C-alpha positions in Angstrom: 203.3 135.0 182.9 205.9 136.9 184.8 206.4 140.7 185.0 209.4 140.7 182.7 207.2 139.1 180.0 204.8 142.1 179.9 207.2 145.0 180.6 207.3 147.4 177.7 205.4 149.9 175.6 202.6 148.7 173.3 200.6 150.5 170.6 197.0 149.4 170.0 196.3 147.5 166.8 192.5 147.6 167.4 189.8 146.0 169.4 187.1 143.4 168.9 183.9 142.5 170.6 183.0 138.8 170.4 179.5 137.5 171.2 179.0 134.4 173.4 179.5 132.1 170.4 182.9 133.7 169.6 181.7 135.7 166.5 183.2 139.2 166.1 180.2 141.6 166.4 182.1 144.9 166.5 185.7 145.9 165.7 187.8 149.0 165.2 191.3 149.2 163.9 191.6 152.9 163.6 192.9 154.0 167.0 195.7 156.0 168.7 196.4 154.2 171.9 199.4 153.3 174.0 199.8 151.2 177.2 203.1 151.0 179.2 204.1 148.5 181.8 207.1 149.3 183.8 209.5 146.8 185.4 208.6 148.2 188.9 204.9 147.6 188.5 203.4 150.7 187.1 200.9 151.0 184.2 199.8 154.0 182.1 197.2 154.1 179.4 196.3 156.8 176.9 193.7 156.1 174.2 192.2 158.7 171.9 189.9 158.4 169.0 191.5 158.9 165.6 190.9 162.1 163.8 190.0 164.4 166.7 189.4 168.0 165.9 191.9 170.5 167.2 190.9 173.2 169.8 191.6 176.9 169.9 194.1 176.4 172.7 197.7 177.2 171.6 199.8 174.1 171.1 202.5 175.3 173.6 200.0 174.6 176.4 199.9 171.0 177.8 196.4 171.5 179.3 193.1 172.7 177.8 192.7 175.9 179.9 191.0 178.4 177.7 189.1 175.8 175.6 185.4 176.4 175.2 183.0 174.1 177.0 182.0 172.7 173.6 185.7 172.0 172.7 186.3 170.3 176.1 183.3 168.1 175.6 184.4 167.1 172.1 188.1 166.5 172.7 187.4 164.3 175.8 184.7 162.2 174.1 186.0 158.6 173.7 189.3 159.3 175.5 190.6 156.8 178.1 193.5 157.9 180.2 194.6 156.4 183.5 197.6 155.3 185.5 198.4 153.3 188.5 200.1 150.0 189.4 199.5 146.5 188.1 199.9 142.9 189.2 199.9 139.6 187.4 198.1 136.7 188.8 196.8 133.4 187.2 197.1 134.7 183.6 195.4 138.0 184.4 196.7 141.5 184.7 195.1 143.7 187.3 195.3 147.5 186.8 194.9 149.3 190.1 193.9 152.8 189.0 195.3 155.6 191.0 194.5 158.6 188.6 192.3 158.9 185.6 190.6 161.3 183.3 187.3 159.7 184.5 187.3 160.3 188.2 185.0 157.4 188.7 187.8 155.0 187.8 190.1 156.1 190.7 190.4 153.4 193.2 189.0 150.7 190.9 190.7 147.6 189.6 190.4 146.5 186.0 191.0 142.8 185.5 192.0 141.5 182.0 193.0 138.1 180.8 196.5 138.6 179.3 198.0 136.7 176.4 201.4 137.3 174.9 202.5 135.9 171.5 205.8 137.3 170.5 205.4 141.1 170.3 201.6 140.9 170.5 199.6 141.4 173.6 195.9 140.6 173.9 193.9 141.9 176.8 190.4 140.4 177.2 187.8 141.8 179.5 185.4 139.5 181.5 182.1 138.8 179.7 179.3 141.3 180.0 175.8 140.4 180.9 175.1 139.2 177.4 178.2 137.0 177.3 180.1 139.4 175.0 183.8 139.9 175.5 185.9 142.8 174.5 189.5 142.2 173.6 192.1 144.8 172.8 195.0 143.9 170.5 198.4 145.5 171.2 201.9 145.3 169.6 205.1 146.0 171.5 207.0 149.0 170.3 210.6 148.3 169.3 213.2 150.6 170.8 214.4 153.6 168.8 
C-alpha cells in the first residue's frame, strides 16, 4: 500500500471484535466517527458516541468552558480524538500521536493492519491477551 492509496476522508461504518476463532463477539454500527489521511502524512481522528446529550454551553463556543463537571464527564465519555502523522509499512499504518483528548496517548504509536477494498478501509488492531482483535470499518467520503 502506498500513501496515495489511503489519502482521503473516511466515515466509520462500525466496529467489530472477533475472538481468536474469528467469530464476531461484539459489534456496533451506530457511530459518528471520521478519520482523515493527508497526502503529506498527517492523520486526524474524531470519534463520538451517537446520541450524546447537549450541554448548557452556548453553541457559539467551540470549547466546553462553562460546562458543569458532570456535563464534562458525560460529553467526553467514549470520545476518541487525536492527531499526528502516519506512516505506511508492510501493510500497516502507524499513527504517531502528537495531540489527543487523552493526554496518555501523546507520544504513543498506534499500529493497525490496513486493508483497502475500493472505497472501504478496514483497520485491525493487534490481538489482545485473549487473542481478540478489534477492527474498524470505514468508507471513503466522496467529494462534495
